[in-house]
BAKE-579036 format. One record per residue: residue in one letter; x, z, y of N, C-alpha, C in turn. Coordinates in steps of 0.2 Angstrom, whole numbers, plus 5000, padded with zeros to 4 digits. Atoms other than C-alpha are relative to their C-alpha. Example, Ala and Ser with C-alpha at 12.3 -4.5 7.8 and 13.67 -1.06 7.14 Angstrom:
<rs>
A500450004994506250394978500450005006;S499649994994506850364995499650035005;
</rs>
This chain:
<rs>
M500450004994500050005000500450005006;Q499650004994500649965017499950065004;R500149944996501050115028500449995006;R499750014994501350125046500249935002;T499950064998501249945048500049985007;S500150014993500949965066500649995004;R499450014997502749965071500149925001;L500050074999502849795079500749974999;A499350045001504349685073500049945004;T499950064997505049545082499949944996;I500150055004504649375076500649984996;G499450025004506449335072500250054995;A499849955006506749495062499549994994;L500550005005505149475052500149934996;A499950075003505449285049500650004996;A499449995004507149325043499950044994;A500149965006506549455032499649964995;T500450045004505249335025500449954996;T499650055003506549205022500450034994;L499649965005507649335013499650014994;A500449985006506249395002499849944996;L500350055004505749224996500649954999;T499450045001507549154994500049964993;A500050035006507249124976499449964999;C500750045001505549044979499949945005;G500150064995505948904992499950035007;S500149984994505848915010499749955004;G500350044996505048835025499250015000;F500749994999503248835032499649964995;S500450045004502648695022500249994992;D499850005007503548735005499550044996;T500549975004502248774992500250024993;G499749995007503248774976499649984995;D500450035006502648744959499850064996;A500349945003501448874951500149994993;N499850015007502348874934500150074997;G499949935003502249064931499650004994;G500449995006501549134915499350015001;G500850004999499649114913499750054996;A500349955004498349214905499949974992;S500050035006498449094890500750014997;G499349995003499849104877500150074998;E499849935003500749244868500450035005;L499649964996501549384878500750014996;T499449985003503349424874500050074998;S500049935002503649574864500750024997;S499449985003505249674859500150075000;D499949925000506049844857500450025007;D499649984994506849834875499650055004;A500349954995506549974887499749965006;L500350034993505449934903500450035006;S499749984994506249944920499449995005;V500550004995505049984934500350015007;L499850004993505449944952499550015005;I500549984995504450024966500350005007;G499849984993504550034985499650065002;S500449944999504050214988499950025007;S500249974994503250295003500450075001;G499749945000504150454999500150044994;D499849975006504650584987499450014996;A500649995004502850624982499849944996;E500250065004502450444977500549994994;T499550015005504150424968499950054994;Q500149955005503850584958499449984996;A500650025003502050534954500149944995;V499950065005502550364947500450014995;T499649985005503950434938499750044994;D500349965005502950564929499549964996;A500550045004501550434925500349964995;V499750045004502750314918500350044994;A499749965005503650454908499550024995;S500649985004501950504901499849954995;W500250065004501550334895500549984995;S499550015004503250314888500050044994;A500049965006503150464877499449994996;D500550025004501450414871500149934996;S500050075003501850234867500649994996;G499350015003503650254861500449955003;T499550054996504350124873500350045006;D499749974995505650184884499949965007;A500150034993505450154903500350045005;E499749964995506350204918499849975007;V500250014993505850204937500550005004;S499550014995506950144951499749995006;V500250014994506650154969500449955004;A499650054997507150004979500150025007;S499849994993508050014996499749945004;D500350064997507449835000499649964995;L500350035006506149784988499949924999;P500050075001505849604992500749974999;Q499350025002507749574992500250014993;Q499849985007508049664976499649964995;L500350055004506649564968500249934999;S499850074999507249404974500749994996;Q499350005004509049444967499950004993;G500149995007508349494950499749944997;F500350065002507249334949500649954999;A499550064999508749224954500550014994;S499549985005509949314941499749994993;G500350015006508649294927499950074997;Q500149935002508649484925499650055004;P500449964995507249554935499750064997;A500449955003506349714933499449984996;D500650025003504949714921499350005003;V500649984996503649794932500250025007;F499849994993503649804951499450005004;Y500550004994502649824967500149935003;V500050064997502149654974499550005006;S500450004994501449634992499649945000;T500450064999500149504997500449955003;D499650054997501349415008500649974996;T499550025004502649394995499749974993;L500350025006501449354981500149924998;A500050075001501349164983500749974999;G499450035001503149134985500350024993;F499849985007503549234969499749964994;A500450035005502149154960500249924999;G499950084999502548974966500649984996;N499450025004504248974957500050024993;G500149985007503649044941500350074999;S499749935002504349224943499650054998;L500549955002502749314940499649974994;L500550015006501649324924499350015003;A500749994998499849294928499650034995;Y500349975006499149424917499350045002;G500649964998497649494927499449994996;D500650015004496349414916500150034993;R499949975006497149494901499850085000;L500149935000496749674907499350024998;S500649985002495349764899499650035006;N500449974994494849844916500049955006;K500050054994494949684926499449995004;D500650004996493149694931499850065004;D500149944997493349864937500350005007;F499750014994494449814952499549985006;F500450024995493649794969500149925001;P499950085000493249604970500549985006;T499550034995494149584987500750014999;L499349995002495749654980500249954995;V499850065005495649534965500149945004;Q499950064996495449394978500750005003;S499350004997497049454987500649984995;F499550015005498049434971499849944995;T500250065004497249274965500249935004;I499750064997498149104968499849944995;D500250065004497448934962499650034994;D500549975005496049034952500450044995;Q499749965005497349134943500150075003;F499949934998497249324944500750034998;Y499349995002499049364944500250084998;C499749935001499249554945499550055002;A500549944999498249724945500250035007;P499949964993498049794963500150084998;K499849945002498849964962499650065004;D500449954996497850054976499949965007;F500150044994497350004994499850055005;S500349974994496850055011499649965005;T500450044995495650005025500150035006;L499949974993495550035043499350035002;G500649964997494350165051500150025007;L500049984993493950235068500250084999;V499749935000494950405070499850035007;I500349974994494150515083500250085001;N499849934999494850675091499450045002;T500649975000493450795089500050055007;Q500049964994493950915104499949955006;M500150054994494050765116499349985000;W500750025001492450705109499550055003;D500549944998491550875112500150015008;D499849994993492450885129499649955005;A500350054996491650725135499350004999;G500749995001489950785130499749954995;L500350045005489750665116499850034993;T500349975006488750695100500149954994;D500050045005488550625083499649935001;A500450064998487250505090500449955004;D499650054996488650425101500649974995;I499550045004489750375086499949935000;P500150074999490050195089499849964994;T500350045005489050075078500049935001;D499950074998489349915088500450005006;W499550014995490449845101499850035007;D500249974994489349905115500150085000;S499949935001489350085109500750025000;L499349995000491250075106500250005007;T499850014993491450015124499850065004;A500349954997490350155130500450074998;A499749945002491250295120500750005003;A499450004997492950235126500050015007;A500049984992492450245144499950075001;A500249935000491650415141500650044999;L499549965002493250475133500750005004;T499450024996494550405146500050055006;T499949954994495250535158500749985003;D499450014997496750545169500650014995;D499549985005497750615154500049954994;H500050045006497250495140499549945001;V500550055001496350335136499550014995;G500549995005494850325126500249974993;L499850045007495550205112500749975001;A499450045001497250145107500149984993;F499850025007497850045093500649955001;S499450045000499349935089499949935001;P500150074998499649765096500249954995;E499950045006499549665080499449984996;F500650035003498449565069499750064995;A500249955005498449715056499550055004;R500549964997497349805069499549965004;V500450044996496649675081499549954995;G500350045005496149575065499350034998;A500649975002494749695062499449985005;F500550024995493849645078499849924998;M500150075003494049465071499550004995;A500549995006493149515055499350025003;Q500749974998491749605065499749945004;A500350054996491449445075499849944995;G500250055005491249345059500649954999;G499550055000492949265060500550024994;A499449995005494549255048500549965002;L499450054999496249175048499949944996;T500150065004495649055034499350004997;N500650015003494148995025500050054994;A500049955005493549095010500549994994;D499650015006494649014997500849995003;G499350004997496249015009500349935000;T499750075000496448825009500049975007;E500150034994495948795027500150055006;A499949954995496548885043499450005005;T500649994996495148945054500150055006;V499849954995496149045067499649995007;D500350014994495448955082499349995001;S500750015000493648975078499750045006;P500449974995492349025091499950084999;E500149935002492149195082500650045002;N499449974999493949235083500250015008;E500049994992493949195102499650055003;E500449954997492549305105500350074999;A499749945002493449445096500650025005;L499449994996495049425106499850015008;T500349994994494049405122499750085001;Y500349935000493149575118500650055001;V499449955000494849665115500349995007;K499750004993495549595131499650035005;E500549964996494049665140500150075000;L499949935001494349835133500750025003;L499349994997496249825138500050005007;T499950014992495949765156499550055003;S500449954997494549895158500450075002;G499649944999495850035157499850064995;D500249955004494850125144500349994993;A499750015007495850055129500749985002;A499350034998497750015128500349994993;F499650015006498949955115500550065000;S499649945001499950095108500749995003;S499350014997501650015114500050015007;D500149994992500950015132500050075002;L500049934999500850205130500750034998;G499349985002502650215124500050034993;A500049985007502050255106500149954995;G499850055005502650175090499549974996;W500650035004500950155082499450045003;G500649974997499150205085500050074998;G500049935002499350365075500450055004;E499649964995500750425087499650015006;A500350004994499750385102499450054999;F500649955002498250485094500350074999;G499849945001499250625088500350045006;T499749974994500150655104499550015006;G500549984995498550665114500049945005;Q500150064995498750495123499449964999;A500650045002497150425115499550054997;A500549965003495550505110499749974994;M500250035006495250375097500549954998;T499650055002496250255087499749964994;I500250045006496050125073500650004995;E499449995005497150165058499750004993;G500149995007497150175039500050074997;N500049945003496950315027500750045000;W499349975001498850345027500150055006;I499949954995498550435044499950074999;A500149935002498050585035500750044999;G499449975001499850625030500450015007;A499649994993500550595048499650065004;M500449944996499150715055500250064997;T499949945003499550845042500850025002;N499349984999501450835044500250005007;D499850004994501650795062499650025006;Y500449974994500150845072499450044996;P500449965004499350985061499450035005;D500549964996498451065076499449955003;V500550054997497450905081499449994995;D500650015004495650905074499749935001;Y500250074999494950735070499449994994;R500550025005493550645060500149924999;I500050075002493450475052499349975000;A500650045000492050345055500249934998;E500050085001491750165049500149975007;L500050044994492250035062499449975001;P500650034998490849975072499949934998;A500250075001489949815069500149965006;G500050044994490249665080499449954999;P500650055000489149505082499949974993;G500150035007489549455064499950054995;G500149955005489249625056500650055000;Q499549955001490349765050500649964997;G499450035003492149715046500650045001;T499449965000493849795043500549964996;L499450035004495549745035500250054995;Q499749965005496249805019500749984998;F499350015002498049825013500150024993;T499949995007498649824996500649974997;N499550035005500049794983499750004993;C500250005007499949754965500650024996;W499449995005500949784949500149944997;G499850065003501849634946500450004993;I499750005006502549584929500549945000;A499650065000504049464927499949954995;A500150055006503849304918500650004996;D499449995005505649334911500050064997;S499949945003505249504905500049994992;P500050015007505649514886499550044997;N500549955003504249644883499450005005;Q500650004996502749584893499450044997;E500649975003501549654880500050085002;A500049934998502149834884499950015007;A500150004993502249794902499250005002;V500750004999500349754902499750064998;A500349945003499949904892500250065005;L499849954995500950014905499549995006;V500450014994499949934920499350024998;E500649985002498349964911499950085001;Q500049935000498750144910500150035007;L499949984993499350154928499449995004;T500650014996497750084934499450024997;S500549975003496650184924499650055005;T500349964995495350294932500350075001;D499749934999496150464928500749995004;Q499450014997497850394933500049995008;Q500150014993497250324949499850065004;L500249944997496450484954500650055001;A499449965000498050574950500449985006;F499550034995499050454961499750025007;A500349994994497750484975500150075002;D499949934998497950674974500750015002;A499249994999499850654974500249985006;F499750034994500150544988499549965005;G500450024995498550504997499749935000;V500350075000498050324992499350004997;M500750015002496350254988500049964993;P499950045006496050194970499749935001;S500250075000495850004967499449994996;I500550015005494550024954499350045002;Q500749974998492650054957499850064996;S500249945004492450184943500350065003;A499749944997493550304953499750025007;A500249994993492650284969499650065002;D500449954999491350414968500450074999;Q499649945001492550554962500550005006;W499550004995493850504975499650025007;K500449984994492450524989499850074999;T500249935001491950694981500650045002;D499449974999493750744982500350005007;N499850014994494050674999499449985005;P500650014996492450695009500149985007;D499850014993493250685026500249935001;D499850074999493950515022499649954996;A500550055004492450435013499949945004;A500150064996492250315027500549944998;F499550055002493850225022499849964994;L500250035007493250195004499349965001;D500750044999491450145010500149945003;S499950064996492250015021500249944995;A499850065005492849915005499549954999;D500650055001491149825004500149955006;F500050054994491549735021500749995002;A499350014998493449725021500349934998;Q499750065001494449575022500850014999;G499350005002496149545014500549965005;V499650044996497649485024500349944996;P499850075004498349305020500550024995;N499549995005499349295004500349934999;Q499750065001499949115007500750005001;D499250004999501849075006500149985007;G499850014994502549095023499550035005;S500549974995501049185031500350065004;A499749944997502149335035500349985007;A499650034994503149225048499449985005;V500650024995501449155055499750065003;I500349944997500749325058500550045004;A499549974995502449385066499949975006;D500150034993502249255079499350015003;F500649984997500449295081500050075003;N499949934997500849475084500450005006;S499650004994502149435097499649975006;Q500550034994500749335107499550055001;L500549954999499449475104500250055005;S499849954996500549595113499949995007;G500150024993500249505129499349985001;L500750025000498349485126499750025007;A500449984994497849585142500149955006;T499950054995498549445153500049934998;A500050075003498449295141499349974999;D500650045001497149165137499950014992;P500249995007496349215120500149934996;A500150075003496049025116500749974999;T499450025000497848985119500450034994;I499649965006498549125107499749974994;L500350025006497349065094500249934998;E499850075002497748885095500749994998;S499350005002499648925093500050024993;A500049985007499249025077499749954996;Q500350055004498148895071500549954998;A499650055001499448765072500650024995;N499549985004500748875063499750014993;L500349995006499548925049499849934996;E500150065003499048745046500649974997;A499450025002500848705044500250024993;I499849975006501048815029499449984994;L500550025005499348765021500049934998;D500050075001499648575022500449994994;
</rs>
């Protein structure tokens, strides 16, 4: 799961990182590669070889939880398995694929999926899973390329509206004022703005602004991801609304407040509301324990409710000599009980529907995040999309004084280039 993605990277740095991550998978905006990875048909490899598991961890809690889960499966199955934490996951995956000795099981992000799948590095095993129908459909879509379900979503997050309850009460607002649409969001932001803080702050990037695009009925691509739709009237309406919020003075980008992300602006009292994912709970507990807050679903726009979702999957190497054991391990790691254990250990949301009710019972204050799964949009998973979004982010940072249509037209041209 992506964490604290709100730190804005420069386009050059992110484009360079994307190129490095996909070195073994081809390069260039228009390179699509050859989807020759292992499919759901045919025999899986099987051997006595131990499994290597490579993860990109959020911290000690995640590392320990995954290590314990893999060790438990190993003891039950009789197959040795070892967990390693990558210092640079995309680079180490690329190096492993290029050498022909990759890890057997590993985290894969949506923006690296297409590149690794395109050169045959990944086993497309999703349809082999006994629990394949239990995953949230939008998560399955995020890891499906050319109608092949490549890998099991390991967990996910959505965006919600985070509200400082003390500031809310001080402004004389009640539960009836919780924003349900853009008009009431505008009203709440205005009521919460004082000389000391703005009503709403969020990061200047697609990973936050994109939620407004979804609420307007827009998206970066059509439903099957084959056509760029960035410059749609819906997306222009969304960016125009965000620009109006910014120029009103009742909202601000976190960077304009000197904060690294929306959670920092919120936690330090520079904003009464922010738009963030469920990972903010850890930051609030660790860094801002004295701030009381509540979570609400993001308000609806002209196109209805909308939010963004962020996820990783459990990838399996096409070159793994023990794919059969790797698939069995992933089934255990994505089981209901294990996902709930992961959620308790390091705060993620389960990717399977059978765990949803228990997770909401265990985390009632955060239930709005999981309830938002029904109207969440995934981020693009096309090869080269990370560099396109990096450029989009650089332009969004100047939205307050820029023309929304011009920003969208530029991103449209870049996205068309990688889809052609």
